[in-house]
Jmol script that loads the backbone (N, CA, C; Angstrom):
load data "model"
ATOM      1  N   MET A   1     142.758  16.770  92.508  1.00  0.00           N
ATOM      2  CA  MET A   1     143.886  17.649  92.310  1.00  0.00           C
ATOM      3  C   MET A   1     144.214  17.739  90.822  1.00  0.00           C
ATOM      4  N   VAL A   2     144.604  18.925  90.396  1.00  0.00           N
ATOM      5  CA  VAL A   2     145.001  19.156  89.021  1.00  0.00           C
ATOM      6  C   VAL A   2     146.470  19.521  89.021  1.00  0.00           C
ATOM      7  N   GLU A   3     147.224  18.889  88.140  1.00  0.00           N
ATOM      8  CA  GLU A   3     148.660  19.162  88.093  1.00  0.00           C
ATOM      9  C   GLU A   3     148.956  20.197  87.023  1.00  0.00           C
ATOM     10  N   PHE A   4     149.759  21.187  87.367  1.00  0.00           N
ATOM     11  CA  PHE A   4     150.219  22.191  86.432  1.00  0.00           C
ATOM     12  C   PHE A   4     151.729  22.129  86.370  1.00  0.00           C
ATOM     13  N   GLN A   5     152.318  23.061  85.674  1.00  0.00           N
ATOM     14  CA  GLN A   5     153.761  23.084  85.479  1.00  0.00           C
ATOM     15  C   GLN A   5     154.530  22.920  86.785  1.00  0.00           C
ATOM     16  N   LYS A   6     155.716  22.346  86.645  1.00  0.00           N
ATOM     17  CA  LYS A   6     156.664  22.214  87.749  1.00  0.00           C
ATOM     18  C   LYS A   6     156.083  21.502  88.966  1.00  0.00           C
ATOM     19  N   SER A   7     155.203  20.550  88.747  1.00  0.00           N
ATOM     20  CA  SER A   7     154.646  19.720  89.815  1.00  0.00           C
ATOM     21  C   SER A   7     153.953  20.501  90.921  1.00  0.00           C
ATOM     22  N   SER A   8     153.434  21.670  90.618  1.00  0.00           N
ATOM     23  CA  SER A   8     152.645  22.377  91.621  1.00  0.00           C
ATOM     24  C   SER A   8     151.196  21.928  91.459  1.00  0.00           C
ATOM     25  N   TYR A   9     150.485  21.854  92.561  1.00  0.00           N
ATOM     26  CA  TYR A   9     149.114  21.352  92.524  1.00  0.00           C
ATOM     27  C   TYR A   9     148.142  22.433  92.954  1.00  0.00           C
ATOM     28  N   VAL A  10     147.017  22.446  92.282  1.00  0.00           N
ATOM     29  CA  VAL A  10     145.934  23.360  92.608  1.00  0.00           C
ATOM     30  C   VAL A  10     144.689  22.509  92.728  1.00  0.00           C
ATOM     31  N   ASP A  11     144.001  22.583  93.864  1.00  0.00           N
ATOM     32  CA  ASP A  11     142.811  21.736  94.020  1.00  0.00           C
ATOM     33  C   ASP A  11     141.612  22.343  93.305  1.00  0.00           C
ATOM     34  N   SER A  12     140.576  21.549  93.132  1.00  0.00           N
ATOM     35  CA  SER A  12     139.415  21.977  92.353  1.00  0.00           C
ATOM     36  C   SER A  12     138.696  23.168  92.972  1.00  0.00           C
ATOM     37  N   GLU A  13     138.693  23.260  94.293  1.00  0.00           N
ATOM     38  CA  GLU A  13     138.053  24.420  94.938  1.00  0.00           C
ATOM     39  C   GLU A  13     138.817  25.694  94.610  1.00  0.00           C
ATOM     40  N   GLU A  14     140.128  25.611  94.629  1.00  0.00           N
ATOM     41  CA  GLU A  14     140.956  26.770  94.309  1.00  0.00           C
ATOM     42  C   GLU A  14     140.771  27.172  92.840  1.00  0.00           C
ATOM     43  N   ILE A  15     140.668  26.190  91.969  1.00  0.00           N
ATOM     44  CA  ILE A  15     140.431  26.477  90.551  1.00  0.00           C
ATOM     45  C   ILE A  15     139.075  27.162  90.374  1.00  0.00           C
ATOM     46  N   SER A  16     138.060  26.692  91.069  1.00  0.00           N
ATOM     47  CA  SER A  16     136.725  27.304  90.990  1.00  0.00           C
ATOM     48  C   SER A  16     136.763  28.756  91.441  1.00  0.00           C
ATOM     49  N   GLN A  17     137.490  29.022  92.509  1.00  0.00           N
ATOM     50  CA  GLN A  17     137.613  30.395  93.004  1.00  0.00           C
ATOM     51  C   GLN A  17     138.342  31.281  91.993  1.00  0.00           C
ATOM     52  N   MET A  18     139.387  30.742  91.389  1.00  0.00           N
ATOM     53  CA  MET A  18     140.126  31.490  90.366  1.00  0.00           C
ATOM     54  C   MET A  18     139.218  31.815  89.185  1.00  0.00           C
ATOM     55  N   LEU A  19     138.462  30.820  88.748  1.00  0.00           N
ATOM     56  CA  LEU A  19     137.564  31.017  87.617  1.00  0.00           C
ATOM     57  C   LEU A  19     136.492  32.056  87.941  1.00  0.00           C
ATOM     58  N   GLU A  20     135.947  32.018  89.138  1.00  0.00           N
ATOM     59  CA  GLU A  20     134.953  33.017  89.548  1.00  0.00           C
ATOM     60  C   GLU A  20     135.551  34.418  89.507  1.00  0.00           C
ATOM     61  N   ARG A  21     136.799  34.568  89.967  1.00  0.00           N
ATOM     62  CA  ARG A  21     137.458  35.883  89.927  1.00  0.00           C
ATOM     63  C   ARG A  21     137.658  36.337  88.483  1.00  0.00           C
ATOM     64  N   CYS A  22     138.035  35.420  87.623  1.00  0.00           N
ATOM     65  CA  CYS A  22     138.238  35.764  86.215  1.00  0.00           C
ATOM     66  C   CYS A  22     136.922  36.145  85.538  1.00  0.00           C
ATOM     67  N   ILE A  23     135.880  35.402  85.811  1.00  0.00           N
ATOM     68  CA  ILE A  23     134.568  35.725  85.232  1.00  0.00           C
ATOM     69  C   ILE A  23     134.108  37.101  85.702  1.00  0.00           C
ATOM     70  N   ALA A  24     134.376  37.435  86.947  1.00  0.00           N
ATOM     71  CA  ALA A  24     133.983  38.738  87.487  1.00  0.00           C
ATOM     72  C   ALA A  24     134.697  39.892  86.783  1.00  0.00           C
ATOM     73  N   LYS A  25     135.845  39.625  86.199  1.00  0.00           N
ATOM     74  CA  LYS A  25     136.607  40.661  85.495  1.00  0.00           C
ATOM     75  C   LYS A  25     136.122  40.890  84.065  1.00  0.00           C
ATOM     76  N   LEU A  26     135.286  40.004  83.557  1.00  0.00           N
ATOM     77  CA  LEU A  26     134.799  40.115  82.185  1.00  0.00           C
ATOM     78  C   LEU A  26     133.852  41.305  82.028  1.00  0.00           C
ATOM     79  N   SER A  27     133.713  41.763  80.793  1.00  0.00           N
ATOM     80  CA  SER A  27     132.712  42.786  80.508  1.00  0.00           C
ATOM     81  C   SER A  27     131.327  42.193  80.771  1.00  0.00           C
ATOM     82  N   SER A  28     130.348  43.035  80.899  1.00  0.00           N
ATOM     83  CA  SER A  28     128.997  42.533  81.175  1.00  0.00           C
ATOM     84  C   SER A  28     128.497  41.650  80.022  1.00  0.00           C
ATOM     85  N   TYR A  29     128.834  42.007  78.779  1.00  0.00           N
ATOM     86  CA  TYR A  29     128.411  41.193  77.635  1.00  0.00           C
ATOM     87  C   TYR A  29     129.085  39.819  77.663  1.00  0.00           C
ATOM     88  N   SER A  30     130.392  39.789  77.914  1.00  0.00           N
ATOM     89  CA  SER A  30     131.110  38.515  77.969  1.00  0.00           C
ATOM     90  C   SER A  30     130.605  37.656  79.120  1.00  0.00           C
ATOM     91  N   ASN A  31     130.347  38.300  80.241  1.00  0.00           N
ATOM     92  CA  ASN A  31     129.813  37.586  81.399  1.00  0.00           C
ATOM     93  C   ASN A  31     128.457  36.973  81.057  1.00  0.00           C
ATOM     94  N   LYS A  32     127.624  37.747  80.395  1.00  0.00           N
ATOM     95  CA  LYS A  32     126.301  37.259  79.997  1.00  0.00           C
ATOM     96  C   LYS A  32     126.433  36.067  79.038  1.00  0.00           C
ATOM     97  N   LEU A  33     127.354  36.168  78.081  1.00  0.00           N
ATOM     98  CA  LEU A  33     127.587  35.061  77.150  1.00  0.00           C
ATOM     99  C   LEU A  33     127.950  33.779  77.893  1.00  0.00           C
ATOM    100  N   ILE A  34     128.894  33.896  78.821  1.00  0.00           N
ATOM    101  CA  ILE A  34     129.353  32.725  79.569  1.00  0.00           C
ATOM    102  C   ILE A  34     128.208  32.140  80.399  1.00  0.00           C
ATOM    103  N   MET A  35     127.457  33.000  81.062  1.00  0.00           N
ATOM    104  CA  MET A  35     126.352  32.513  81.896  1.00  0.00           C
ATOM    105  C   MET A  35     125.275  31.824  81.050  1.00  0.00           C
ATOM    106  N   LEU A  36     124.916  32.433  79.936  1.00  0.00           N
ATOM    107  CA  LEU A  36     123.900  31.813  79.079  1.00  0.00           C
ATOM    108  C   LEU A  36     124.418  30.517  78.468  1.00  0.00           C
ATOM    109  N   ARG A  37     125.672  30.531  78.033  1.00  0.00           N
ATOM    110  CA  ARG A  37     126.243  29.346  77.377  1.00  0.00           C
ATOM    111  C   ARG A  37     126.365  28.169  78.333  1.00  0.00           C
ATOM    112  N   TYR A  38     126.898  28.415  79.525  1.00  0.00           N
ATOM    113  CA  TYR A  38     127.204  27.289  80.417  1.00  0.00           C
ATOM    114  C   TYR A  38     126.166  27.066  81.511  1.00  0.00           C
ATOM    115  N   ASN A  39     125.557  28.100  82.029  1.00  0.00           N
ATOM    116  CA  ASN A  39     124.512  27.891  83.045  1.00  0.00           C
ATOM    117  C   ASN A  39     123.202  27.433  82.411  1.00  0.00           C
ATOM    118  N   ASN A  40     122.907  27.977  81.227  1.00  0.00           N
ATOM    119  CA  ASN A  40     121.657  27.615  80.542  1.00  0.00           C
ATOM    120  C   ASN A  40     121.881  26.603  79.434  1.00  0.00           C
ATOM    121  N   ASN A  41     123.153  26.227  79.218  1.00  0.00           N
ATOM    122  CA  ASN A  41     123.510  25.207  78.238  1.00  0.00           C
ATOM    123  C   ASN A  41     123.000  25.545  76.836  1.00  0.00           C
ATOM    124  N   LEU A  42     123.112  26.826  76.445  1.00  0.00           N
ATOM    125  CA  LEU A  42     122.659  27.244  75.123  1.00  0.00           C
ATOM    126  C   LEU A  42     123.749  27.024  74.082  1.00  0.00           C
ATOM    127  N   THR A  43     123.353  26.621  72.902  1.00  0.00           N
ATOM    128  CA  THR A  43     124.289  26.492  71.786  1.00  0.00           C
ATOM    129  C   THR A  43     124.605  27.887  71.244  1.00  0.00           C
ATOM    130  N   GLY A  44     125.601  27.957  70.371  1.00  0.00           N
ATOM    131  CA  GLY A  44     125.936  29.232  69.745  1.00  0.00           C
ATOM    132  C   GLY A  44     124.765  29.793  68.956  1.00  0.00           C
ATOM    133  N   ALA A  45     124.065  28.937  68.233  1.00  0.00           N
ATOM    134  CA  ALA A  45     122.913  29.375  67.442  1.00  0.00           C
ATOM    135  C   ALA A  45     121.796  29.905  68.339  1.00  0.00           C
ATOM    136  N   LYS A  46     121.546  29.218  69.431  1.00  0.00           N
ATOM    137  CA  LYS A  46     120.495  29.660  70.357  1.00  0.00           C
ATOM    138  C   LYS A  46     120.904  30.973  71.035  1.00  0.00           C
ATOM    139  N   LEU A  47     122.187  31.091  71.389  1.00  0.00           N
ATOM    140  CA  LEU A  47     122.678  32.349  71.959  1.00  0.00           C
ATOM    141  C   LEU A  47     122.441  33.501  70.991  1.00  0.00           C
ATOM    142  N   ALA A  48     122.765  33.276  69.719  1.00  0.00           N
ATOM    143  CA  ALA A  48     122.575  34.312  68.708  1.00  0.00           C
ATOM    144  C   ALA A  48     121.107  34.728  68.627  1.00  0.00           C
ATOM    145  N   GLN A  49     120.235  33.754  68.697  1.00  0.00           N
ATOM    146  CA  GLN A  49     118.798  34.046  68.644  1.00  0.00           C
ATOM    147  C   GLN A  49     118.365  34.858  69.866  1.00  0.00           C
ATOM    148  N   VAL A  50     118.784  34.427  71.054  1.00  0.00           N
ATOM    149  CA  VAL A  50     118.398  35.105  72.294  1.00  0.00           C
ATOM    150  C   VAL A  50     118.949  36.539  72.340  1.00  0.00           C
ATOM    151  N   LEU A  51     120.185  36.709  71.864  1.00  0.00           N
ATOM    152  CA  LEU A  51     120.849  38.011  71.932  1.00  0.00           C
ATOM    153  C   LEU A  51     120.607  38.876  70.695  1.00  0.00           C
ATOM    154  N   ASN A  52     119.864  38.315  69.725  1.00  0.00           N
ATOM    155  CA  ASN A  52     119.583  39.018  68.477  1.00  0.00           C
ATOM    156  C   ASN A  52     120.882  39.435  67.776  1.00  0.00           C
ATOM    157  N   LYS A  53     121.812  38.483  67.685  1.00  0.00           N
ATOM    158  CA  LYS A  53     123.113  38.700  67.047  1.00  0.00           C
ATOM    159  C   LYS A  53     123.299  37.653  65.966  1.00  0.00           C
ATOM    160  N   LYS A  54     124.272  37.879  65.104  1.00  0.00           N
ATOM    161  CA  LYS A  54     124.629  36.875  64.109  1.00  0.00           C
ATOM    162  C   LYS A  54     125.386  35.749  64.804  1.00  0.00           C
ATOM    163  N   VAL A  55     125.194  34.537  64.310  1.00  0.00           N
ATOM    164  CA  VAL A  55     125.845  33.364  64.905  1.00  0.00           C
ATOM    165  C   VAL A  55     127.359  33.546  64.903  1.00  0.00           C
ATOM    166  N   LYS A  56     127.907  34.006  63.785  1.00  0.00           N
ATOM    167  CA  LYS A  56     129.361  34.209  63.705  1.00  0.00           C
ATOM    168  C   LYS A  56     129.834  35.202  64.759  1.00  0.00           C
ATOM    169  N   SER A  57     129.088  36.259  64.986  1.00  0.00           N
ATOM    170  CA  SER A  57     129.458  37.267  65.997  1.00  0.00           C
ATOM    171  C   SER A  57     129.497  36.647  67.390  1.00  0.00           C
ATOM    172  N   VAL A  58     128.548  35.783  67.667  1.00  0.00           N
ATOM    173  CA  VAL A  58     128.499  35.109  68.967  1.00  0.00           C
ATOM    174  C   VAL A  58     129.710  34.204  69.138  1.00  0.00           C
ATOM    175  N   TYR A  59     130.045  33.443  68.089  1.00  0.00           N
ATOM    176  CA  TYR A  59     131.203  32.548  68.185  1.00  0.00           C
ATOM    177  C   TYR A  59     132.511  33.324  68.333  1.00  0.00           C
ATOM    178  N   VAL A  60     132.631  34.445  67.658  1.00  0.00           N
ATOM    179  CA  VAL A  60     133.828  35.281  67.800  1.00  0.00           C
ATOM    180  C   VAL A  60     133.907  35.820  69.227  1.00  0.00           C
ATOM    181  N   ALA A  61     132.792  36.300  69.747  1.00  0.00           N
ATOM    182  CA  ALA A  61     132.771  36.827  71.123  1.00  0.00           C
ATOM    183  C   ALA A  61     133.084  35.731  72.131  1.00  0.00           C
ATOM    184  N   LEU A  62     132.534  34.533  71.935  1.00  0.00           N
ATOM    185  CA  LEU A  62     132.832  33.415  72.833  1.00  0.00           C
ATOM    186  C   LEU A  62     134.312  33.047  72.770  1.00  0.00           C
ATOM    187  N   SER A  63     134.874  33.040  71.579  1.00  0.00           N
ATOM    188  CA  SER A  63     136.292  32.724  71.419  1.00  0.00           C
ATOM    189  C   SER A  63     137.158  33.734  72.158  1.00  0.00           C
ATOM    190  N   ARG A  64     136.850  34.999  72.008  1.00  0.00           N
ATOM    191  CA  ARG A  64     137.609  36.054  72.701  1.00  0.00           C
ATOM    192  C   ARG A  64     137.434  35.952  74.217  1.00  0.00           C
ATOM    193  N   THR A  65     136.245  35.620  74.626  1.00  0.00           N
ATOM    194  CA  THR A  65     135.976  35.474  76.056  1.00  0.00           C
ATOM    195  C   THR A  65     136.736  34.276  76.627  1.00  0.00           C
ATOM    196  N   HIS A  66     136.731  33.171  75.909  1.00  0.00           N
ATOM    197  CA  HIS A  66     137.493  31.997  76.356  1.00  0.00           C
ATOM    198  C   HIS A  66     138.985  32.325  76.445  1.00  0.00           C
ATOM    199  N   HIS A  67     139.476  33.074  75.466  1.00  0.00           N
ATOM    200  CA  HIS A  67     140.887  33.469  75.487  1.00  0.00           C
ATOM    201  C   HIS A  67     141.184  34.331  76.717  1.00  0.00           C
ATOM    202  N   ALA A  68     140.311  35.288  77.004  1.00  0.00           N
ATOM    203  CA  ALA A  68     140.503  36.154  78.174  1.00  0.00           C
ATOM    204  C   ALA A  68     140.488  35.342  79.469  1.00  0.00           C
ATOM    205  N   LEU A  69     139.576  34.393  79.563  1.00  0.00           N
ATOM    206  CA  LEU A  69     139.513  33.535  80.752  1.00  0.00           C
ATOM    207  C   LEU A  69     140.757  32.667  80.877  1.00  0.00           C
ATOM    208  N   ARG A  70     141.199  32.127  79.755  1.00  0.00           N
ATOM    209  CA  ARG A  70     142.401  31.281  79.760  1.00  0.00           C
ATOM    210  C   ARG A  70     143.624  32.077  80.237  1.00  0.00           C
ATOM    211  N   GLU A  71     143.774  33.304  79.723  1.00  0.00           N
ATOM    212  CA  GLU A  71     144.906  34.146  80.121  1.00  0.00           C
ATOM    213  C   GLU A  71     144.822  34.546  81.596  1.00  0.00           C
ATOM    214  N   CYS A  72     143.628  34.864  82.042  1.00  0.00           N
ATOM    215  CA  CYS A  72     143.428  35.216  83.445  1.00  0.00           C
ATOM    216  C   CYS A  72     143.784  34.043  84.351  1.00  0.00           C
ATOM    217  N   MET A  73     143.330  32.863  83.985  1.00  0.00           N
ATOM    218  CA  MET A  73     143.635  31.663  84.779  1.00  0.00           C
ATOM    219  C   MET A  73     145.137  31.379  84.769  1.00  0.00           C
ATOM    220  N   ARG A  74     145.755  31.515  83.603  1.00  0.00           N
ATOM    221  CA  ARG A  74     147.198  31.283  83.499  1.00  0.00           C
ATOM    222  C   ARG A  74     147.964  32.223  84.422  1.00  0.00           C
ATOM    223  N   LYS A  75     147.574  33.486  84.436  1.00  0.00           N
ATOM    224  CA  LYS A  75     148.240  34.463  85.304  1.00  0.00           C
ATOM    225  C   LYS A  75     148.050  34.125  86.780  1.00  0.00           C
ATOM    226  N   GLN A  76     146.855  33.716  87.148  1.00  0.00           N
ATOM    227  CA  GLN A  76     146.605  33.367  88.547  1.00  0.00           C
ATOM    228  C   GLN A  76     147.381  32.125  88.962  1.00  0.00           C
ATOM    229  N   ILE A  77     147.446  31.144  88.080  1.00  0.00           N
ATOM    230  CA  ILE A  77     148.165  29.924  88.397  1.00  0.00           C
ATOM    231  C   ILE A  77     149.659  30.202  88.494  1.00  0.00           C
ATOM    232  N   THR A  78     150.166  31.019  87.568  1.00  0.00           N
ATOM    233  CA  THR A  78     151.576  31.404  87.615  1.00  0.00           C
ATOM    234  C   THR A  78     151.871  32.153  88.907  1.00  0.00           C
ATOM    235  N   PHE A  79     150.955  33.035  89.304  1.00  0.00           N
ATOM    236  CA  PHE A  79     151.131  33.805  90.539  1.00  0.00           C
ATOM    237  C   PHE A  79     151.189  32.894  91.759  1.00  0.00           C
ATOM    238  N   THR A  80     150.360  31.852  91.786  1.00  0.00           N
ATOM    239  CA  THR A  80     150.338  30.953  92.945  1.00  0.00           C
ATOM    240  C   THR A  80     151.589  30.080  93.001  1.00  0.00           C
ATOM    241  N   GLU A  81     152.256  29.891  91.859  1.00  0.00           N
ATOM    242  CA  GLU A  81     153.479  29.101  91.849  1.00  0.00           C
ATOM    243  C   GLU A  81     154.650  29.860  92.438  1.00  0.00           C
ATOM    244  N   ASP A  82     154.633  31.181  92.338  1.00  0.00           N
ATOM    245  CA  ASP A  82     155.761  32.003  92.823  1.00  0.00           C
ATOM    246  C   ASP A  82     155.862  32.048  94.303  1.00  0.00           C
TER     247      ASP A  82
END
end "model"
wireframe off; spacefill off
backbone 0.3
color backbone group
């Protein structure tokens, strides 16, 4: 169990489902970044090489993608608390 604000609990299965929904909302490029980064365990440098992008561009895109996922998760968790 994971504890969030106001002593509400969300179990790991529910968190996984929320994350899957959030990933599905990403653009195809952001989705690809996340899949390559975490499913294939690629570093930022390796991602840049595979995608033929600059390393800095990959890190900026990953940062924006992480932010989008964080906001999506926050909204879903807030929604489940109501």
